C-alpha beads as a LAMMPS data file, in Angstrom:
LAMMPS data file: protein, C-alpha beads

77 atoms
76 bonds

1 atom types
1 bond types

-500.0 500.0 xlo xhi
-500.0 500.0 ylo yhi
-500.0 500.0 zlo zhi

Masses

1 110.0

Atoms # bond

1 1 1 -0.088 -0.292 0.142
2 1 1 1.181 3.045 -0.950
3 1 1 1.440 6.308 1.768
4 1 1 0.194 8.278 -0.676
5 1 1 -4.061 9.472 0.210
6 1 1 -6.130 9.009 -3.066
7 1 1 -9.051 11.340 -3.883
8 1 1 -12.483 11.373 -5.782
9 1 1 -14.555 13.951 -7.045
10 1 1 -17.973 13.798 -6.487
11 1 1 -19.933 13.735 -9.684
12 1 1 -23.544 13.193 -9.048
13 1 1 -25.277 12.956 -5.146
14 1 1 -29.016 11.853 -5.804
15 1 1 -30.658 11.377 -2.482
16 1 1 -27.626 12.733 -0.991
17 1 1 -27.176 16.117 -1.285
18 1 1 -26.402 17.294 2.533
19 1 1 -23.665 14.638 2.922
20 1 1 -22.162 15.360 -0.202
21 1 1 -21.319 18.624 -3.041
22 1 1 -21.005 17.993 -6.697
23 1 1 -17.692 18.668 -8.684
24 1 1 -15.618 18.965 -4.406
25 1 1 -12.129 16.505 -4.441
26 1 1 -13.520 14.086 -1.294
27 1 1 -10.408 12.009 0.499
28 1 1 -10.743 8.072 -0.365
29 1 1 -9.570 5.461 2.326
30 1 1 -8.799 2.242 1.484
31 1 1 -11.688 -0.220 2.169
32 1 1 -11.729 -3.816 0.922
33 1 1 -15.132 -4.256 1.221
34 1 1 -16.432 -1.632 -0.783
35 1 1 -13.759 -2.624 -3.775
36 1 1 -15.842 -5.896 -3.722
37 1 1 -18.829 -4.632 -4.111
38 1 1 -18.481 -1.427 -6.472
39 1 1 -18.281 1.224 -3.691
40 1 1 -16.035 4.092 -2.448
41 1 1 -15.609 4.683 0.966
42 1 1 -14.884 8.677 0.990
43 1 1 -15.196 11.269 4.390
44 1 1 -17.926 13.147 3.427
45 1 1 -19.515 16.873 4.673
46 1 1 -20.051 15.400 7.783
47 1 1 -16.007 14.385 8.555
48 1 1 -17.169 10.625 9.212
49 1 1 -16.436 8.053 6.213
50 1 1 -19.861 6.378 4.482
51 1 1 -19.570 3.778 2.001
52 1 1 -21.016 5.438 -1.646
53 1 1 -21.632 3.923 -4.920
54 1 1 -18.361 4.102 -7.353
55 1 1 -20.665 5.526 -9.469
56 1 1 -20.763 8.906 -7.504
57 1 1 -16.986 9.773 -7.992
58 1 1 -14.213 9.558 -10.649
59 1 1 -11.197 9.492 -8.565
60 1 1 -8.470 10.957 -9.434
61 1 1 -4.262 11.270 -9.166
62 1 1 -2.571 14.122 -7.644
63 1 1 1.330 14.951 -7.439
64 1 1 2.387 14.981 -3.629
65 1 1 2.918 18.786 -3.433
66 1 1 -1.163 19.369 -4.101
67 1 1 -1.851 16.222 -2.168
68 1 1 -0.305 17.652 0.604
69 1 1 -2.011 20.945 0.195
70 1 1 -5.326 20.034 -0.092
71 1 1 -5.073 17.667 2.342
72 1 1 -4.449 20.595 4.539
73 1 1 -7.154 22.664 3.642
74 1 1 -9.996 19.698 3.613
75 1 1 -8.578 19.317 7.582
76 1 1 -8.922 23.138 8.619
77 1 1 -12.143 23.491 8.038

Bonds

1 1 1 2
2 1 2 3
3 1 3 4
4 1 4 5
5 1 5 6
6 1 6 7
7 1 7 8
8 1 8 9
9 1 9 10
10 1 10 11
11 1 11 12
12 1 12 13
13 1 13 14
14 1 14 15
15 1 15 16
16 1 16 17
17 1 17 18
18 1 18 19
19 1 19 20
20 1 20 21
21 1 21 22
22 1 22 23
23 1 23 24
24 1 24 25
25 1 25 26
26 1 26 27
27 1 27 28
28 1 28 29
29 1 29 30
30 1 30 31
31 1 31 32
32 1 32 33
33 1 33 34
34 1 34 35
35 1 35 36
36 1 36 37
37 1 37 38
38 1 38 39
39 1 39 40
40 1 40 41
41 1 41 42
42 1 42 43
43 1 43 44
44 1 44 45
45 1 45 46
46 1 46 47
47 1 47 48
48 1 48 49
49 1 49 50
50 1 50 51
51 1 51 52
52 1 52 53
53 1 53 54
54 1 54 55
55 1 55 56
56 1 56 57
57 1 57 58
58 1 58 59
59 1 59 60
60 1 60 61
61 1 61 62
62 1 62 63
63 1 63 64
64 1 64 65
65 1 65 66
66 1 66 67
67 1 67 68
68 1 68 69
69 1 69 70
70 1 70 71
71 1 71 72
72 1 72 73
73 1 73 74
74 1 74 75
75 1 75 76
76 1 76 77
């Protein structure tokens, strides 16, 4: 497993409008169960991690400096 964080952009939020913001980048947590069930575990607007369908997100890879900046922003608010 890599030390780099994983991120995904929300592209759909039907039924989860309070928990997910469209076009927002979310931190993704490793989860074997989620992977096996076509789901993704993200830290949502509540600050907690939850499972959502993979169809709600597009995964993105970022250079290390961008990851660090994004993590600082995510965890500061």
